[in-house]
Structure formats: structure tokens, C-alpha cells
C-alpha positions, 0 to 999 in steps of 0.5 A: 887314751894314749895312742900317739902311735897308731895315729902317726902310722894311720896318717902316714898311711893315709898320706902315702895312699892319698899320693897315690889316689890323687895321682889318679884324679882327674885321669881316664880310669877303667871302672868296675862295678860291685854293684850298680851303686858301687863302682870301684877303681885302681885307685881304691884298689891300690890305696887299700893295698898301701894302707893295709900294708902300712898298718899290719906291718906296724900292728900284726895282731890287730884285725882288719875290715875294708871295703875293698878286701874280703871280709873273714871272721878272723877280725872278730877274735880281736880286741883291736881293729882297723876299719878302712874305706880306701876311697869314699866317695869313689863316684865323686872321685870319678866324676872329678868332684873333688869330695872324697877322702880315705877314711881310716877308723881304729875300734878297741873292743867295739868302741871308736877311738881313733880317726884319720880321714884324708882329702887328697884332692884338697890335702885336708887331713882330719885326725881325732883320739877318743878323749883328745879333741879333733884336728885339721893339721894343727887346727883344733875342730869345733861343731857349729852353734846353730839351734835354729833347723830353719837357718841350718846347713845340711851337708848331703848325698846328691844320690840321695837327692836325686832319690827325693830321700830329702823331700819330706824335709825340704820345709823344715829345715834350712840349706841343703849341700850337696857333698860327696863321701860320708866321711867328708861330709861328717867333717864339714859338719865337725870344722862347722862348716855344716850343722848336720845331717842323717841318713836313713839308708844302710851304710857300712862300718867303714863308711864312718868308723874315723869320722865318728871320733872326729865329729864327736871330738869336734863336740858333736853327736853322732848315733844311729836313727834309734839314737843308739851309739855306734858299735864296730867290729861286729859280725855284720858290718852294715848299719840301718843309717846315721844321724850326726850333728852339732848338740843343738839340733840333735834333739830336734832332728830326731823329732823331725824325722819321728814326724815325717 
């Protein structure tokens, strides 16, 4: 799939937005809340404006779905849609933990085809185009080959650990590694630092649109909890949860969840 121009523009948008976010990092910023569990800052909003302008100036006929933009039905009539979280991991950003990222995904006819994830605090740029591999800058990514659940490493949400979501699985898997932002957790699996993870809590398309492509192009599997593939740019952008892993652990994890 030839999407080199789209990748170049999305990368430019991520890097420029990342510069803005980094300028606010470890500074006292006002925090608003869309809900008790959804903080938002000026960094989220300014990054969103930068990304939207760059992408839609370059591709004015494309649709747009972002966590920080009021959704409209216009996108549903378009074959191509950019799906963006300008700051995935806002809680970590506020807590000065460098595990947040900009997530820019492109869906064509509901299928995820391109992903850019950029962590400005660590200057880590992950990219992928469907059928072309996944990369950290120029380094090709490959998921791990771990096959034993008891020796596995799971990237997990700090809030899910606090809620006790992982208590039922503590003696069935290896190490739980707290990490922020779903997009960044998925990239940790894509690069082989961790082996897998899942969440049975609802997610939004912008949380995962970019990283689905990155994990799959690194040789991993990403599915809904019911084993369905992700379809994006849907009328309701909420999904029931997510499971992502290397190929060796995918079936054992599904069996473990079913037995819990």
C-alpha cells in the first residue's frame, strides 16, 4: 500500500505537536476534566489544533475523528478518516511520567492502514504502513517470541491495577509492568519490550487506531475481546476492549480470559 505522502505528513504533524507538548511537560498547567477519569490540558488542545491543521490542509477531503474535537457525522460518508489522540496518556503527562504519546491513525474503508505514534518526552517515533513493516525511526520492529505465560511481561494500566482488574490473573501470567497510554503500551509490545496485554474496559478508536497497524506490522495480533478485527470510523467510536500480543501468546491469553 503506497501511503508515503500520508506517512510523511502525519510524521510532520506528530513531531510539531510533540514539540508543543514537550514545552508544557514538567510545567504547572491547568487541568480540566471532561469526566472524573478524563483530564485534559492546554497541551492536549494545542497539539490537536496543530495536527488537525496539518493533516486537513494536506488532505482536505478526508474525515476527522479526534478525542479533542467535537465529533460530527461528516466523517461517516468518507472512505478515508484520520483518527487522532493528540495526547494519549494525559494522566501520565500531568504526573510527569514520560509514558504518553501522540497517536495518529488513518483508516481507509474502515480498515486501519497507517499509524504514527510519537513520545516527545523520549523522542521515540513509531511508524507503520499496512504491508510495509513497523519501525522505531529506522529500526524495524519485531514482537517478542515469548510463549510461556508465566514468563511473559504485560504492559498494564496503572488505573486498572488500582481497580483490581488484574487480580484474577496474578498467578497465571508473569510480570505486570505499569505503563501509561494505550498507544504507548501497544508500541512497547511491538518493539518486544513486553509481550502482550489486554483490557476488558471500553476504549475509543483514537486510543488504538495508530498502534493497531504498528503491532500487526511488527508481527503481532490485535483483536477485540471476542476475536474480531477492529473496524474504524464507525458511528459509535467506542469499542468493548482490546487484546494485543505476540502470536505465541494470543491463544493462551484468550483461553485464560475465558476461564477467569
